[in-house]
C-alpha angles and dihedrals in degrees: 000000000000096000095175094047090046089055090052091050092052092050088055091048094245119150116261119265116239126194122194106252092233091060100035104086097061092041092052091049091050093051091050089049096053091048100042103028103028094036096225116169121259090248091054092047090050091051091050090048094052093050095044095046087052089052092047091051091053091049090054089052088053090054097256113151101177140021092247089067095056116112136175090264091062092050091048091051091053094049090048091053090051090050090053088052088058098248111171119252090245090056092049091051091051092050093047090050090055092050091048092053090049092050093050090049092052092048089052091049093049094245090117129035094204137025106248091198098061096093095045117104123218114260113253111255131192105226104220121208110246119256113246140168126247115243090255091051091048091053090053092047094049091049093052099087116084103243090195092075131063092241091046090052089050094049094047091050091045094053095040090054094046092049097034095051103023095241125175116239090246090053096050092047093055102035111124123221090246092060095068128063109190092182094056093035103234141101132206110225132191106205136173114342089013089283112163124223135167115227131188119247115211125230095256091051092047091051092048093049092050090049091051094046092052103036108015117034096049088062092054098049115114134175107291095024112153132213098275114130099224118052135189123228087267092059094251128120109284113256130231089241090057092049090051090052092047093051092049093047096048091045089058091046090052091050094245112156096191120104093251121189132176088262088057089068089055090047090051091050092055096041095049091048092053091044087056092053102263118160113256091228091056090049089049090055093048092049092047094234113164091205123046088214088072090056095045091071085078091059087061089056090055092044091054091048091053091048090052091049090050093048093048101044112021108099094220092049095057118095115243117255 
């Protein structure tokens, strides 16, 4: 089951996933369905597989030999064991979501008569505000790469594009050269679920991409290099792991104490737009969020910032000495 995802796991050094044989057939069919029929991305399918194989393994430990035997008590026992192992509420919600989708699929296919997840409540999660950089911190971070070297040109263009257009790390790693037009100032992005969107590319990002295309990327091309925009030193498409390491390294170089990640550049993009007065629906479209509620978390960031400003500087908000 999941041969391609298993290969990716082995390359990363992860332990193999094992599904009890008695539960494997329906699970394999479900994974094929969400990939081929629902069009979910390979990364999403792999995430579903990991969570569901974990659930199936726990069911086997509980003595379950087939999906028709599964009841709400078995699901509750699994979630309780994960809670004891200190899984975050967000992780529990993700895992439960995968199980719910599997159960509904099996009801639709006639494997199950009833959905055993219906009586299970969502785990309570503390929705954390996303980490983001101030504008001054972002300027320092973007200036950290040495634009006099091919790799420095690449890294500056990479970060300018991620921050300037709000791209996910997976999107920027796979973006082809043909998808971005620095002269017109836009890029064509294929995001989650292969959904296409067109995003604006700011002047600074366009300049950085041009600089990289003319004086950086040609130095990284090797025999067999593909059409991806951002290349590693081996001439291959840059990996997410490399981008993570680059962001961490340049954050340290810029003297930024925050725990910055590639997604933090995307958070900063959205937060700075809303701080500047952008409409939340426009930001939603640029980020490629299916639900505006996902985007509205950034309005909470701005609201908390304004409350802090009020508390610090309004004369009636200050505590008396």
